[in-house]
Structures are given as C-alpha cells and as structure tokens.
C-alpha positions as CSV (number, residue, x, y, z in Angstrom):
1,M,13.9,-36.2,-5.5
2,I,17.2,-36.3,-7.4
3,T,15.4,-35.4,-10.6
4,K,13.7,-32.5,-8.8
5,I,17.0,-31.2,-7.5
6,G,18.4,-31.5,-11.1
7,L,15.5,-29.6,-12.6
8,V,15.8,-26.8,-10.0
9,A,19.5,-26.7,-10.6
10,G,18.8,-26.0,-14.3
11,E,16.3,-23.2,-13.3
12,I,19.1,-21.7,-11.1
13,W,21.5,-21.8,-14.0
14,E,18.9,-20.0,-16.2
15,Y,18.1,-17.5,-13.4
16,L,21.8,-16.6,-13.2
17,E,22.2,-16.2,-17.0
18,M,19.4,-13.8,-17.0
19,N,20.8,-11.7,-14.1
20,N,24.4,-11.0,-15.4
21,N,25.6,-14.4,-14.0
22,T,25.2,-13.4,-10.3
23,A,22.6,-13.2,-7.6
24,D,22.4,-13.6,-3.8
25,M,20.7,-16.6,-2.1
26,D,17.5,-14.7,-1.3
27,E,17.1,-13.3,-4.8
28,I,17.3,-17.0,-6.2
29,I,14.9,-18.3,-3.6
30,Q,12.3,-15.6,-4.2
31,G,12.8,-15.6,-7.9
32,L,12.2,-19.3,-8.5
33,G,9.4,-19.8,-5.9
34,H,10.8,-23.1,-4.6
35,G,11.4,-24.0,-1.1
36,R,14.6,-23.0,0.5
37,D,15.8,-26.5,1.2
38,L,15.3,-27.6,-2.5
39,V,17.1,-24.5,-3.8
40,L,20.0,-25.1,-1.3
41,M,20.3,-28.7,-2.4
42,S,20.3,-27.6,-6.0
43,I,23.0,-25.0,-5.3
44,G,25.0,-27.8,-3.7
45,W,24.8,-29.8,-6.7
46,L,25.9,-27.1,-9.0
47,S,28.8,-26.1,-6.6
48,R,30.0,-29.7,-6.4
49,E,30.1,-30.0,-10.2
50,S,32.0,-26.7,-10.4
51,H,29.2,-25.0,-12.4
52,I,28.9,-22.1,-9.8
53,L,31.0,-20.2,-7.4
54,L,29.9,-19.3,-3.9
55,E,31.2,-16.0,-2.3
56,G,30.6,-14.3,1.0
57,E,29.4,-15.8,4.2
58,D,26.1,-17.0,5.6
59,A,23.3,-14.5,4.9
60,N,25.4,-12.6,2.4
61,L,26.1,-15.5,0.2
62,T,26.5,-14.7,-3.5
63,I,26.1,-17.3,-6.3
64,K,28.0,-16.7,-9.6
65,L,28.2,-18.9,-12.7
66,S,31.7,-20.3,-13.2
67,S,33.5,-19.2,-16.5
C-alpha cells in the first residue's frame, strides 16, 4: 500500500504541474481516477514532506505545489 500511495503522490505532483501548480481536491480526484481515500493519503504524504500547501477548509480545499 505504501508503494501505491507514493505512486499516486507522484501522479498528483504531475497533475499539479500541468495545471498551473494548483487544483482543488475534487479536480485531483476526478482527474486521476483513483479512489478518494488513496488520493487523500497521497496528499497527506506530500503535505507531510512539505511538497504541497493546503489552503481553504473542508470541501473548498485547494492544493498547491510548494515553491
């Protein structure tokens, strides 16, 4: 499972790079086609490693690549 989370984290990174370094949660989930839980775990990984910034609250959460 850790490997899968890491792979999806890489997909999220690439997705953000292709979308002006920002997207909301629903865009990422729909754009990647993975389950919500897997995407959330991968976002948590990227956030913990300071690769992304999370802005907003709950349903309006925006994800941005860190500079």
